N, C-alpha and C positions, 0 to 999 in steps of 0.2 A: 447408701450402706456397707455398713463392715462385712468384709471379707474375713476369716478366719481357716480358710485352708488354705493350699499349698504355699502360699505366700508366707503366711506363718512359721512354716516349715523352713523354709529357704530361712529365715530370718535368725529361726533357732540355730540351726544348722552353720550359720554363717556368725552369727555374733556368739555361739556357746555361752546364754544365757541373755536373762534383759537386758538391754543394755542401758546407759543414761541416756539423757538428753540433756543437751546446753542448749536455750533457745534465747539468741541473742538478738535484741532488734532495736538500731536504731533510729531518731527519733528525729522525722525531718532531710535523712540524707537524699539527698539526689541521687537518679539512674547510673548518672554519670560520674559520679565523685570519685567510687574507688579505683584504684589503676585498673584492676580487672574486669571492668568495667567500663574503659579507655580513660580516665581520670590521669591527670596530673598528680595528682595527692599519693604520697608514698603510704602504702600500706601494704606493707610486705608481709604479715600476719594473714589479713584477709589474701591476699594474693597466695600464699602455700596453700590456705585450702582449700581453694577454688579448685587451684594445681593437683587436688590428692582428692577432689571431688567432683559436684557440678556444678555450674553456673548456668541458672533457668532465664533465659531474656525475656518471657512472654510468661510473669507472674505480677496477679493482680491483688491488689488490696482496695482501702476504703481510699478518699479523696482526702480522708483528716486524720485525726488520732484515736480517737475513743473507739469510732464503730471498727476500726480494723483491729483495734482490741480485744472487741466485745466476740467477733468473726474471730480473730486467731486462739482465744482460748475457750472455741465452744463450739468450732466446727458449724455454724447459725450464722444464718443471714441478720445481719444488725439490727433488723427492724422488728423481729423478733423476740432477738434476744436484750431488747430494751433501750437501747443505743439509736431509733431511729432517727433521729438527729441527735445532735451532742443538746447535751444537759443548758450549754449556755443559750445558744438560740433557740429553742423550742418555740415551737409558734403555739399561737392560741387556739388554732384548730387540731392542734397535736396532744396538748397538756391533756393529760390524765388515760390518755389514748394505749391500751395493752402495742407494748412494743416501744414507747413514749418516757418510760420511766425515767431517763435521763441515768441509770446505774444498771448492771448487770444482775437482771431481774431473775425471779425463781423460774418461770418457765424453760432454763437452761441450766447444766453443769455444767464446770470449769473441768479441764484435761487435767487441771492438778488435783478436785476433788476423786474425776476416778482414777489418775496414776494413783495417790496417797492412798484410797480403797486394796489398790491392786498390790500393794505393798512397793510405793517407792517414798523415797525420802522426798518432798515437797520444797523448794527453797524459788524466792523471791527480791530480788534487788531492782530498786528505779521507780522510772513513772508509771503508776498506779492508773489513772483519770477512768474507773470506775463506778465509784460512788466513796461517797467522802464519809457515812454512818458507818459506825462499826460494826452494824451485819452486815454493808457493803465491801471492807476492809480485805484484803489478800487474807488471812486468815479466818477469813470466815467463807472463804469461797476456795480452800480447800490449799493455802500453802500455809506449812509444817513451821517454815521459819519468813520472817520478812525484814528490810528495811527498804521501806516505799513514802516517794513524794506521791501523794494522793492525789494532788492538785495536775492539771495539764501545762504547766509551766511556772518557770519562777527562776530566783535566782542559782550559779550554778556554786556559789560559795557558803559559808554559814552563815549570811545575814539571813537568808531565808526570807527573803523579799520577794515579794508580788510583782504580778506586770500592772496590776490594774489599782485605781483606787477602790474598788469595790472588794478587792482581795490581797490585801496588803501586803499581807502575809499568809506563806504558802507553812500546810500540816506537813511532820513528816511522821509515823509510823515504826517504828522496828516492833517483832514479835506482838503485836497486839496490843501496844502502848506507846502512845502519841509521846513524840520526843521534845524535849522543852528548850533546850539547844545543842548547834553543831559543833564542833571542836572546830578549831579558829584555823586549822591547816585545813578543813575542808575542800577538797573539790571534787565537782557528783562523778565524775567517770573513774574516777581512781576507788571513791568509796564503794562505789556500789559492786566493784570488781573485787572489792577487800570481802565485804559479804558474803559474796558468793563463794570466796575461797575460805574462808571462816567457815562457812555451813557444811561443807563438801568434807572438811577437817573435821568440823565437830562431830562427827557422825561414819570417818573415815575405819573407822575399826570393825563394821558391821558388814554383812555380806549384803543389804538390800540395794538399789542402784537407787540414783538422786533423775529426778526430773530438777531441772534449773533454770531460769527466767529471770534473764537479765536483759531488762529495758532500759539500755543507755538514755541517759537523757539529751546528748548530744547527739550532730550537734544542733537540737532545737535552739533558735535565739535565747535569751541575748548574747550575742559574743564573748566568750569566758574561754581563759586559756593562760598557765600558767607563764608568769616571767619569764623561765625559763627558755620557752616554750615559741616565745613570743617572735622572736628572727629568725624563724625557723624558713621559712617565706620570702625576706624581706628581696624586693627586687625581682619575685616570679612574676606575678600580675602587673607588670608598667607596661606592657604592650598591649592589656583591655582583654575586656572581655568580650569583644567580637574576635579578636584572633584566637581566645582562648577558646571558646565555641567551636571555630574553626578547628583548632590541633583534636578537640575532643570526638569531633566528629570523623575524622579522618582517621586516630588510634580505633574509633570502634569497626568503622571496615576491615581496617587489617588484621582483629582480633575475629572476626565473625560475627562481633552483637548483630550488625544488621546488613543489608547487602549492599554490597557496591555503588549501585546504582541509586539510594535513596539519598533524598533531598529533607536537609533538617531543617524544623520550623524555625523561620528569618526573627530576626529581631523587631521583639514589640515596636509599632509606630511612637507609643508613645516614651519610647527607651531612646534616649539622644546617641546618637554613633562616639562610638570612642575617644576621634579624632578630635570631635564638638567641644570636647571636655574644656573648660582651665586646668590649666596646670596641678591646680588646687584640687580641682573637682577630682583630676587624675591620681592624685596623690591620695585621696582619701577613699576613694575608693577601690585601690589596690592596697588600702591598708585593711577594710571590711575582709575581701577573700583571703588576706594573709592570714588574719584569722583565724575565718574560719576555714580553713585549711590544714592551721595547726590542730581547731581544735578536732578534727578528722582523726591526722595523724598520732594524734594522742587517745581517742580511744581506740585506734586500729593499737596504738604497743599497749594497753590494756588490756588487749584481748589475747596477745602474746603472751602477755604475763602471765593471764590463765592459762593459756595453754600449756606453757610450761610447769603450770604448778601439775597441773592434768597428768605431764609424762614422769613428775619427781614422783607421783605418787602415786606411778602404776594404772591409771585411770583413762589415759588419753587412747587406746587402744579400742576402748570400750566404752567411747564418748560420740555420739550423734551426734555434728555440728550444726547448730541450723543459724545462719548469719541472713536477717534484712532487713528492712527500712517498712514506718508503717506508713506512709504517704509519700506523695513525689516533695521536689524541695520546695519551700519557703518562701513563697514571693511577697508578704505581709511584711509590712513596719510599721512596727510598736507606735513609735513617735506619732507619724500622723495617723494610727488607728486610735490614739486615743484623741490627738488632735478634735476628731469626729465625732466622738463622744459627746466634749460639753465641753468649754470651758473650765468647768473649776478640775476635769478629770486634765486638763494640759497644765494645772496650774498643779496639781500631786504630783505630775511626773517628771517635770521643772523642775521642783524642791526634791524630791526624792533622788533623781538620779544625775551623775553629774560626767555629761556627756560629752567633755570635749574630747577632741581626737588623740589626744597623749592618754589620754584615761580609758578608750577604749579596750575589749578585752579582758576590764582591771573591775576588781569588787568596787558596786557603787556607781556602775555606768547598763545602760540596756539600748546596746544598738544592733542592729541584724545588717546582713548584707545586700537586700533588697531585689526587686526583681531583676534586674539586670544579672546578676551573678546567678540567680536561681532559676534564669533561660541557661546560663551556660551547666548548671545540675542538672539541665532538663534532657540533654542535648539526645538525640533527634528528635524530644516530641514537642507537641504544643501547650502551652501552657504551663503550670505546676499545681500544688497543695489547693485543696478546696475545690477541686473542679475536678469532671469526671473526663475531662481532655485525657489523653494516654499520661501526658507530664505529672499529673496529679495522682494518677492511678496504677500506673507501672513501676516497681520497682527492681533492685535488686536480691536476687536469691542465691546464694552460696550453701550447698549441703555435704555434707560431708564427714565420712566417719567408715566404724566397720559395716559393711554389707551395699556398701551404695560401690556398685562395680563401674564406677567410671573415675577415669582421670584426669582431671582438666578439659574434661568435654564441658559442650554449650547444647544445652536440648530448648526448641522453641518452639515446645508444645506451652497450650494453655494449662497455666496453674493460677491456682487465688490460695487467698490464705485460710480461709474454711477449709483447703485440705491438711491444713494441719495439725488437728486435733485428730482426725482420722487417720491420718499415719502414726501420730502418737502410738494410738491405741492399738494396733495392729501389732506395732512391734514389741508393746511390752503384755499385748496377750490378753487384754484387758476389753471386756466387753462393752457398749455402749447403754446404758438403763432404756434407752426407750427401745428394743428390740423386744424388753420384755412385754408380754399379754398388760393388758393396760395400765401401762405407763401416760401418763400424761406428760412426759419431758419430752420439749421438743429434739425431733432427730436430726443429727448430724444433713448435712446440707451437701460439705466437701466429699471429696474423692480421696481414699489414701492412697498418695505418689507412691506406694513402696514397691509397685510393679515396676513403676520406672525406676526408681531409683536402685532396684536390686539388677535390672538388666534384661528384665522379662518382656517390655513395652517399651516403645519408643513415645508413646502420649497415655494418659490416663482417660482422655475426652474423644468424645468422635464430634465431628465436622457438626451432625446436628445440635452436638450438645450448647446450651447458652447459658453467659452470666449477665445480672441485671445491680445499677449498681442505683442511687437517687439521695442528695445532698443538698440542702440548702435550695432545696428548687432543681437543679441541674440533675440531668437525668441522663443513661446510656444504657444500652444491649451491648453484648458481643456474641455472635455465632459464627462458627468458625474464624474465617480471615474477616467477616463483615464486622462494620462496627454502626452502630444508628446511634448517636448522640443531640442529647438536645443541650445547651447551651445558655442562659439565659444571658441580655447582651452587656448587664453592667458583671456578667463574670466573664468577659472578652465574645461570648458567642452573638447568635444572629436572632437567640429569640426563638426558632426554629428548629425543628432534626434536622440534621443532616445528616450523610449516607456515607460512608469511606472503604475503604478495599483497605483492610491493614499491612497485604501482604507484600506489597508496594511503595505505601502509603503512610509509614507509622509517622510520620509530621501530622498529619489530620488534613493537607493541603488542598483534597480534593474531592469536593463535594459531588457525589457520584446519586444522588437523589433523583436529580430529574431524568436521568438518562436511563435509571435503576427504578421505576416508580414501586412495578410490582414486590422486589426485595425489600425498599420501604416499606412499604403495605407489611407483610412480611412479617418485618419486625417487630410493627407496630404490635402487632398482636402480641408477641412474646412478652413486652412491654407491659402491656394487659394483665396477659399471664400471671408476670415477676409481682404488678401489684397486688395482683388477687390475694398469690402464693402466701406474698409479706404481709400483707396489711398494709402497703405502706400509705402514709398519707401528704401527700405535696404539699408545700406552706411556701408561702410566698415569706416567712418570717426567715432571716438571717443576714449575713454579710455581704449579698447582693441583692437584697430586696429594695424594692422602692421607698424611701422615707415618705412615712406619713405625713399627709398635709396637716 
């Protein structure tokens, strides 16, 4: 539940009125990709935000995009908000059940709706992935202005290409109307930034604060970067993913992101050592990471452009800026996925995309950097997007702006994506309707981070508090430093519950379920409580399910 006592008074005193809120979400960015989290990719603007504010090292999201976004915008578990499973993978036992509508349902209210009623302008630009019917679009969920990619992925260019034969074209909407075509010079990161700047300026002379949700498509595949950015990392990754992974681990220890004795999760057994690759294989693998790094730096450059605009217009000092990723790094390979679907799908893919190495990153190509580099992006964690291992659900978080009583500080307490909505509402002085008697709206399950951000508390959760996850049949519970994890064998797990203590083992290398059976049993009881409280229906449908005979 939200508190509207002393914390709100502190916020009002320090902010001199309601703050603007700028929420920036990267798509599939890995935990270790940006400079202030140990990466070698140049991200000066995000690094400066971190120097001005707070970095959270134990910030949790869902293992995939739409479940995270449903929790981000409502403060409510995704199994209640309508994205109990991604719409693309909803199983037969889930279909038609509450919480599995495949879009943001009416049991929840979006933070944009509440802030707009509370006197805010509300803007969105970027990826939605929370419903593709008009009554599910951003304009129907509280956004005054929007420029939105409705689907979960697609081309970053003007061609509007989808990535699967079932969805050969993606759909954009602008202020509640479908977009017929995009400008020829369209590139996603620049266009979404342009729209947020344009929206802020459109109402720049009134005295209302704004809530701007900038949901970048980058660095989600396919790899794409303007030609004049292609060579920014030429040669940087020639030493290979094994070397870069160790570099990042060392840098994280020096920054204090992880403990000095932490052992990172090793290279997966199905990934060949770099020095066993042929010269051509090394060149092509290095090129993919060069393009990925350039995408990340370009996104950072656009964030810097937006920050500069806020400074020029006098809005920067009263704008809370939040930066995060929606899930862990993406280890999937679209070409391999399409090949598994059906021969016809592969034929469509091969006809549609020009995937010669010289065209990678350019319009008409569809390549991704794959599991070896996704492991680099996930340092020091196990696995990546799609699973509840730490590499799939732990994300970088930076919070900077007025009232944040930290400069360059690290916080190692447990935070969750559901905490964002309560935080924003508390800062804005807006009450959630679930507090009203007789309300049928689902209440937020997250906690306001403001006591932590304002410097009054070092954590918002006690050791007894717990959090749960479920997606694609994989499951997890975290309580204090303990984590109980169930991964299907096809998802890189054992097909049984494993117990880890994350304090010294964030890489989830030492299964303690045999030596701490009582803790395992206690955590299983928490899992049962999570299922009952959120209406979880565990399905065998999904990318890791066994094929039907």
